[in-house]
N, C-alpha and C positions, 0 to 999 in steps of 0.2 A: 196296663200293669196293675197288679194287686200287691198288697203287703206280702213280704217274703215269708213263707212258712219256715220255722226254725225249731230246733229241738236240741236238748243236751241231756246227758245222763252219766252217772258213774256206777261202776260195778267191777269187782275183781276180775270177772270174765268178760271179755270184750263182746262176746255174742249176746250176753244179757244186756249190756249197755246199748248195743245196736238195736236189740228188740225194743227196748224202751224208747229209743230215739225214733224208730220207724213207727211205733204206735202213736207217738205225738204228732209226727208229720202227717200220717194218714188221717188223723182226727182233724187237723187243720185244713187239709186238702178237701175234706168232705163238707166243710162249712159253706153256706151260701155265699156267693161272691168271691170265693177263694181263687187263688191262681189255678188255672185249668191244667196246664201241662208244663211246668217249669223245667227247662232243659239243662240249666247250669246249677251245680251244687258246690258250695264251699265246705270243706271238711277239715276240721282241726282235731287232733288227738294229743293226749299227753304222752310223754316218753315211756310210760308204763306199757303202752300198746305198740311202741315203735317196731318191735320185732314182728308184729302181726299186721303190719301196714298193708301188705298186698292182699292178705286174706280179708281184712276189713273192707278195702275198696271193692274187691270182687263180690263180697256178700252184699254190700249196700247197692252196688250197681245192679245185681240180679234182682234185688227186692224193689228197686225203683227203676224199672226199665225205661220209663219216660225221660229220665235224666241221662243225657248223652255225654255231658261234659263235667269233669270234676277238677277241682283245684284245691290246694290246701297244704298243710305241713304239720309238723310236730312241735310242741313246746313243753317246757317244764311245767307250764300251766296253760290252761285254756280259759276263755271267757265266753259268757253269754249274758243275756239281759239279766242284770241284778245278781249275777253269781260268778264266782271264780272257782276253778278246780286247780289247786296247787298240790303237787307231789301226791297225786292220787290218780288211779286209772279212770279216764273219762274221755268222752268225745262229744263234739258238737257239729251240727250240720245246719246249713241254711240253703234253701232252694230259691234261687234268684229268678224271678219272673221277668226275664228279659228276652227280647227277640233274638233268635240265633244269629241273625245277621248283624247284631250290634255288639258282639264280643268274639274273642278268639283266645283259646287256651294255647299257651306257648311253653316250650321247655328247651332243653339242650338239643333234643333230636328234631324239634320243630320250632326254630327260633322265630321271634317276632320280626316280620318284614319291616323294612324302613319306610316311614311315611313318605308319600310323594313318589315312591317307586312303583308305578303302575297301581297306586293306591293299595298296595299290599296284595294279599292273596284273595282272589275272588272279588276284587274291588273294595275290600275292607281297609279302612284307614283308622289307626288307633289314635284316640284322643288322650287317654290316660291308662294306667295299668296298675293292677295289684301284683306285687312282686314278693316271692319267697326266695330266699337265697341262703346258701351254705356259707357260713362265716369263714371257712377254711379255703374257699375258692381263691386261687391266685388272681391278683389284679382286680379284686372285687369292686373297689371304688370306680375303676375305669369301666367295668362291665355295667355297673348301675347307671353311669352317665351315658353309656352307649344305648342302653334300653330306653332311657329317658329321651334321647335324641331320636328314637324311632317312633315317638308319639308327637302329635301336633302341638300339645300343650307343654310337653316336657315334664309332666307331673306324674310321679310314681307314689304309691303308698304301699306299705307292707313292712316286712322285717326279716331278720335273720333267724334261721332255724335254731330253736332252743331245745337241746336234748342232751341228756347225760348218757345216752346209749346211741342208737342209730339216728343219723340226721337224714330223715326222709322227707320228700316232697311229693305231693299228689299233683299230677298234670296229665289228664286223659281226655281225649276227644274221640268218640266213636262215630262222629258224623262224617268223617272222611274229608273234611275241608282243610286239614293240615297234613302236609306230606311228612311222613316219618312216624306218625303216631300209630300206624297200623301194627307195627312190630313191637311197640312198647307196652309194658304192663301197666303203665300209668303211675308207677312209683319210682322215684329217682333219688340218687345220692349225689350230692355235689352240684355246683353250678347254680343257675337261676331258673325259675319257672313262675308261672302265674297266669293271669287273665288280663288281656287288653280290652278296653271298652271303647266303642265307637262314639261319634258325636251325638247320637240319639239317647245316650245314657247320661242323665243329669246327676252330677256328683258335687258334694260339698265336703271339703277336707280341711282339717286343722291339726296343728302340732301343739301339744302342751308340754311345757318344760317342767323338769323336776328339780332343777338346781337354782340357787339364788346367789347373785354376786355378793362377795364380801368386800370388794374393793372396786374402785372406778376402773373403767376401761383404759387401756393404754395401747399405743401403737408398737407393733414389732418392728424395730428399726435395724436389727441385725439377727440373722439366723443361719444355721447350718443343718439342713435336713430337718430332723425333728427336734433339734436343739435350739431353744430360744436363747439368744445371747444378750440382747439388750431390749429394754422396753422404754420408749421415750428417751433413747440414748443413754439409759442408765443400766448397769449390769442387772440382768433379769433375776439372778439369785439374790442380789442385795434387795431388790424390790420385794421379792417373795418373803424373805426372812423379816424384813421390816414390817410389812403389812400384816403378817401373821403373828408378829411379836414373839418370834422364836429365835434360838441360836443353835448353831451346829456344835457349840461347846457343851450343850446339854442334849445329846442325841436321843435319849429316851422320850423326853417331852416333845422334841422336835418331830420325831417320827410319828408319834401319835397324832399330831395336828396335821402333818403332811399327808398321812393316809386318808384323812377326811377332806382333803382339799383337791379340787378339780380345776380345770381351766375351761372357760367359755371362749370359743374362737369365732370371730366374725370375718369372713373373707374380705379382701379389698373390694371396693365397689366396682372397680374396673374389671376385676377378674370374675366377680359374681354376676355381672351383667344386669344389675338392677339396684334400685334404691332400697335402703333399709326400712323396715317397718317401724311405726311409731313405738318408742320405748315406754314401757310402764315402769314406774318407780319400783326398784328392787326386783325386777323380773327380766328375763331374757325374751327376745323375740324369736321367731322361727328361723331367722337367718343364722342363729348362733348354734354351733355344735359343741357339746360338752365332751371333753376328753380327760383321761387320767394323766397325772404327773407320774412318769415312769423312772425318773432319776434326776440326780443333781450332778453338776460338773463344777466342783470348787475351783479347779485350776482355771477354767475359762469363765467362771462365774455365770454359768448357764443353767437353764432348767429344761430337761428333756420331757417332751409330751408325746402322747400316743397318736400323733398325726404329724404331717409335714407343716412346718411353720413358715408361711410366706411373709416376706418383708412387706409391710403395708397392712397386714392383718391387724385386727383389733383383738386384744386379749384381756380378759378379766379373770382373776382368781375367784373361785366360787365353791359352794358346798351344797350338798343335798339338804333340802328343807321341806318338811312335811306340810307346813302351813302354806308356803308358797306354791307347792305342787297342787294342793287342794284348791286354792284360789284360782290357779291358772286353769285347772281342769274344768271348774265351774264356768270360767270365762269362755273357754272355747265352745262348751256346750251351749252357752247363751248366744254366742256369735252364730252358731249353726241355726238355732231357732230363729234368731232375728233375720237371718238371710232368707228364711222361708216365708217371712211376712211380705205381703205385696207392697210395692212402693206407692201404688195408686189403687184405690178400690173401684171396682166396677160399679155402675149406677145401681143395679139390682142389689148387689151386696151392701153398698153403702146405705140404701134405703132399708134393707133388712136390719142392719145394725142400729139404725135410729129407732126402731120399734121398741116400745117399753119392755117387752119380754125378751129382747135380744140380749145375749151374753155381752158384757161390756168389753171382753177381751177381743182384740182384732182377730179375724179369721185368716188362717194362712192360705196363700195362693197355691202352695205345694205342701205336701206332707211327706214324712219319711216312710219309704217302703222297706228299708233294711239298712243295717249299719255294720261296719267292720271296725273293730278296735284292736290295735296292736300296741301293747305296752311293754316296757322294759321288764325283764325278769326280776330286776331289783326293786320293782314297784309293787303294785297289787296290795291286797289286804295287809300282808305283813308290814309294809312300809306305811300304809295309811291308818293303821291302828286296830285292825280287826279283820276277821274272815270276810272276804268279798267286799271290803270297804271301798275299794276304788270303783268297782262296777256299781255299787249302790249310789255313789256320788253321780255317776253317769246317768243312772236311772232317774234319780230325783231331778237332775238338771235337764235331761233330754226328753224324759217321758218314757212310757211303756212302749218300746219299739223293738222290732226284731233285730237281734244283734248277736254276732259271733266274733271270735278273735282268738288271739293267743299271746302268750308272754314270751318275748323274743330276746335273743342275744344281741340285739341292735335293731334300731328302728329305721325304716326307709321312708323318706318324704321328700317331695320335689325330686332332686337328683342327688341327694345327700344321704349319708349314713349318720344317724343320731345315736345318742346314748342317754339313758335315764329319762326318756320322753314317752309320751303316748301319742299315737296317730289315730285320730278319729275321722272316719270317712262315712258319709251317709249317701244312700241312693234315694233320690226324691221322685215323686210322681205328682201329677196335678190332683187337686181336690176334686172329687166327683161332683 
């Protein structure tokens, strides 16, 4: 495996952007030690190009005949190393130097086989999967869980299509190893699609939160669907009004504060099937999903949220916070880098590091071959304070690595759908 070639460009005409991307990719493929014949490409476009999705895929496929498999989607913005393209015509491509027997492209016409069922198609068994999904798909949460159950780790990463026009997804395999792809154009509308990765693909993935609690966590002690009735046996609306310092007798001031307030939900441990992660002061862990407050019920003294409220869940009122989001993004990048460091140094490496001329920094046992970053459409440079600010933070914290991604209408990690988060996933390879 070699570092993944990647490229990005913007231009009012998609053919010009594609030509710029192809020129960058060919230059990288021609370098000594470059990937020889990567067969999987990840393609992300902004919604300015959504109506030309089929033409773009057809053109890139013809220009890169060695690439047999394509996956990707559209966003209101797309990302690459150190740059974001928001509300402008742009596309990004990354060529993944992976063995064809270690991944499978899937879609509605060629769904992912369940793990353990004859080890999938052709003996393939999925360990994790990159997922792109249409947010208008019925029973989406259940479908995401079902796809997670078809992997051995239960881990998904990706996001919901973010588009103000057509919501398209790319999922194409010309290798003939997936039944149903032969008659498909490779561009889909609705449902889920993506790429599943086998156990031979090393991945590290982290979720970074963008909201900060403004109050302590409480237990949901009574609920009716998406209506939270009581928190710690106290009417939920009374708790909300007291903690925010507002009154319904002053609706204008109350509504302004309520619009900026969200809720962070933590599933009951028994329902979630695992222990909670260590809590950092003033920050949420990855088990927390942030949801909107969608209404108040003065009669029942309840608070309606954009999710089903399970009795036994933990709930904290929260708000978006730039400083907390920045600190948490730096933290997850640092965690990824720390995980790449060897727990024990080999004797030759330890001896080399003891030499006076050796770099004092520990040498990683693995390095990053490529990365995918999916962030909320409400984040990005506009939220972090300037053009490309979010990806510049990633670049400074993670280093100069191949990276592509998009800004989504919701983020997918583990088997859950998140909001206001970023999901960073890196492909790793041994140090030569």
